[in-house]
MDAnalysis code that builds the backbone (N, CA, C; Angstrom):
import MDAnalysis as mda
import numpy as np

u = mda.Universe.empty(189, n_residues=63, atom_resindex=np.repeat(np.arange(63), 3), trajectory=True)
u.add_TopologyAttr("name", ["N", "CA", "C"] * 63)
u.add_TopologyAttr("resid", np.arange(1, 64))
u.add_TopologyAttr("resname", ["MET", "PRO", "ARG", "LEU", "HIS", "LYS", "THR", "HIS", "ARG", "PHE", "ALA", "LEU", "PRO", "LEU", "GLU", "GLY", "VAL", "SER", "LEU", "GLN", "GLU", "ILE", "GLU", "LYS", "SER", "LEU", "LEU", "LEU", "GLN", "ALA", "LEU", "ALA", "LEU", "THR", "ARG", "ASP", "ASN", "LYS", "SER", "LYS", "ALA", "ALA", "ARG", "LEU", "LEU", "ARG", "ILE", "SER", "ARG", "SER", "ARG", "PHE", "CYS", "TYR", "ARG", "LEU", "LYS", "LYS", "TYR", "ASN", "LEU", "GLU", "GLU"])
u.atoms.positions = np.array([
    [0.153, 3.706, 25.084],
    [0.182, 2.818, 24.309],
    [-0.351, 1.360, 23.609],
    [-1.122, 0.984, 23.393],
    [-1.243, -0.729, 23.293],
    [0.077, -1.399, 23.278],
    [0.230, -2.409, 23.658],
    [1.516, -3.164, 23.229],
    [0.929, -4.272, 22.546],
    [1.833, -3.936, 21.524],
    [1.719, -4.737, 19.994],
    [1.676, -6.463, 20.079],
    [1.208, -7.293, 19.594],
    [1.116, -9.249, 19.674],
    [2.403, -9.308, 18.419],
    [2.926, -10.205, 19.015],
    [4.410, -10.502, 18.096],
    [4.160, -10.429, 16.719],
    [2.880, -10.861, 16.083],
    [2.871, -11.044, 14.821],
    [2.080, -9.513, 14.222],
    [1.612, -8.498, 15.022],
    [1.682, -7.074, 14.435],
    [2.583, -6.542, 14.257],
    [2.488, -5.439, 12.901],
    [3.709, -5.029, 12.555],
    [3.230, -3.409, 12.796],
    [2.329, -2.676, 12.945],
    [1.857, -2.462, 12.865],
    [0.855, -1.286, 13.893],
    [1.018, -0.683, 14.710],
    [0.430, -0.074, 15.826],
    [-0.785, 0.862, 14.861],
    [-2.168, 0.263, 15.674],
    [-3.475, 0.976, 14.853],
    [-3.497, 2.491, 16.208],
    [-3.655, 3.416, 15.524],
    [-3.967, 4.656, 16.532],
    [-5.653, 4.397, 17.140],
    [-5.066, 5.085, 17.933],
    [-6.522, 4.772, 18.486],
    [-7.540, 5.975, 18.526],
    [-7.341, 6.581, 17.191],
    [-8.292, 8.090, 16.851],
    [-8.489, 7.312, 15.591],
    [-8.206, 6.132, 15.022],
    [-8.464, 5.286, 14.234],
    [-7.696, 5.983, 12.921],
    [-7.725, 5.021, 11.692],
    [-7.226, 5.460, 10.234],
    [-7.994, 5.293, 9.103],
    [-7.665, 6.239, 8.330],
    [-8.186, 5.865, 6.749],
    [-7.385, 4.341, 6.172],
    [-7.994, 3.789, 5.694],
    [-7.384, 2.019, 5.146],
    [-7.294, 2.665, 3.902],
    [-8.409, 3.558, 2.750],
    [-8.009, 3.836, 1.448],
    [-6.769, 4.507, 1.864],
    [-6.454, 5.470, 2.240],
    [-5.293, 6.754, 2.688],
    [-4.057, 5.877, 2.714],
    [-3.933, 4.860, 3.504],
    [-3.162, 3.961, 3.763],
    [-2.507, 3.165, 2.463],
    [-3.413, 2.554, 1.859],
    [-3.152, 1.963, 1.160],
    [-2.945, 2.748, -0.382],
    [-3.332, 3.760, -0.837],
    [-2.462, 4.751, -1.638],
    [-1.449, 5.389, -1.426],
    [-1.477, 5.168, -0.677],
    [0.134, 5.707, -0.039],
    [1.166, 4.779, -0.288],
    [0.706, 3.328, -0.013],
    [1.739, 2.387, -0.064],
    [1.770, 2.366, -1.360],
    [0.233, 2.378, -2.801],
    [0.522, 2.216, -4.120],
    [1.654, 3.335, -4.192],
    [1.598, 4.751, -3.762],
    [2.454, 5.594, -4.793],
    [4.078, 5.519, -4.465],
    [3.733, 4.865, -2.774],
    [5.611, 4.817, -2.686],
    [6.334, 3.798, -3.393],
    [5.568, 2.457, -3.515],
    [5.618, 1.357, -4.069],
    [6.248, 1.394, -5.459],
    [5.634, 2.316, -6.347],
    [6.051, 2.946, -7.592],
    [6.967, 4.093, -7.301],
    [6.459, 4.972, -6.731],
    [8.289, 6.001, -6.587],
    [9.674, 5.447, -6.130],
    [9.762, 4.346, -5.354],
    [10.271, 3.090, -5.109],
    [11.036, 2.469, -6.478],
    [10.377, 2.144, -7.077],
    [10.464, 1.410, -8.179],
    [10.629, 2.174, -9.780],
    [10.589, 3.268, -9.594],
    [10.935, 4.686, -10.543],
    [9.473, 4.048, -11.859],
    [8.572, 3.981, -11.005],
    [7.131, 4.104, -11.989],
    [6.871, 2.649, -12.331],
    [7.662, 1.227, -11.764],
    [7.657, -0.230, -13.061],
    [6.698, -0.926, -11.937],
    [5.749, -0.698, -12.606],
    [4.403, -1.734, -11.988],
    [4.629, -2.693, -11.657],
    [5.352, -3.618, -11.967],
    [5.594, -5.111, -12.047],
    [6.370, -5.448, -10.436],
    [7.383, -4.167, -10.348],
    [8.241, -4.317, -9.502],
    [7.651, -3.399, -8.039],
    [6.851, -2.987, -8.531],
    [5.937, -2.174, -7.023],
    [5.150, -3.179, -7.059],
    [4.497, -4.013, -7.640],
    [3.749, -4.695, -7.082],
    [4.245, -6.272, -6.626],
    [5.240, -6.848, -6.389],
    [6.296, -7.806, -6.157],
    [6.619, -7.084, -4.779],
    [6.800, -5.764, -4.600],
    [7.490, -5.225, -3.364],
    [5.458, -5.072, -2.570],
    [4.454, -5.117, -2.954],
    [3.463, -5.081, -2.248],
    [2.868, -6.744, -2.310],
    [3.254, -7.627, -2.727],
    [3.336, -9.145, -2.801],
    [2.081, -9.246, -3.401],
    [1.855, -8.606, -3.950],
    [0.455, -8.601, -5.020],
    [0.651, -8.820, -6.243],
    [0.284, -9.123, -7.390],
    [0.115, -9.460, -8.707],
    [0.245, -8.172, -9.631],
    [0.423, -7.519, -10.754],
    [0.561, -6.927, -11.563],
    [-0.558, -6.587, -11.115],
    [-1.997, -7.403, -12.034],
    [-3.326, -7.264, -12.465],
    [-3.560, -6.476, -11.099],
    [-3.437, -6.487, -10.487],
    [-4.376, -6.305, -8.809],
    [-3.559, -5.095, -8.927],
    [-2.039, -5.069, -8.755],
    [-1.521, -3.340, -8.647],
    [-3.110, -2.700, -9.516],
    [-2.527, -2.935, -10.765],
    [-3.052, -2.264, -11.654],
    [-4.738, -1.676, -11.371],
    [-5.174, -2.916, -11.226],
    [-6.800, -2.681, -10.490],
    [-6.869, -1.292, -9.150],
    [-5.838, -1.277, -8.681],
    [-6.142, -0.550, -7.387],
    [-5.704, 0.624, -7.468],
    [-5.009, 0.896, -8.463],
    [-4.234, 2.245, -9.533],
    [-5.488, 2.478, -9.769],
    [-6.157, 2.163, -10.901],
    [-7.524, 2.534, -11.330],
    [-8.375, 3.098, -10.424],
    [-8.447, 2.241, -9.328],
    [-9.714, 2.506, -7.910],
    [-9.373, 4.025, -7.705],
    [-7.992, 4.230, -7.412],
    [-8.001, 5.542, -6.567],
    [-7.451, 6.233, -7.292],
    [-7.757, 6.135, -8.975],
    [-7.107, 7.106, -9.974],
    [-6.103, 7.526, -9.970],
    [-4.976, 6.932, -9.707],
    [-3.159, 7.034, -10.156],
    [-3.209, 6.513, -10.942],
    [-4.015, 6.396, -12.246],
    [-3.156, 6.196, -13.185],
    [-2.792, 7.367, -13.831],
    [-1.787, 7.074, -15.267],
    [-1.057, 8.287, -15.169],
    [-1.872, 8.355, -16.560],
])
């Protein structure tokens, strides 16, 4: 496995990864951790609430 540079937090698998699946997973995890509080979930991901809601809509994850 390649070594990570000090500024990298995640190792990219050699077989690749779906960025969309990672993003969807992070959105859902943030909602779960905040009991579906969108403002708190957005803060966890360090994005605005409006951007968070846009991404939920983009992936059809809205309630």
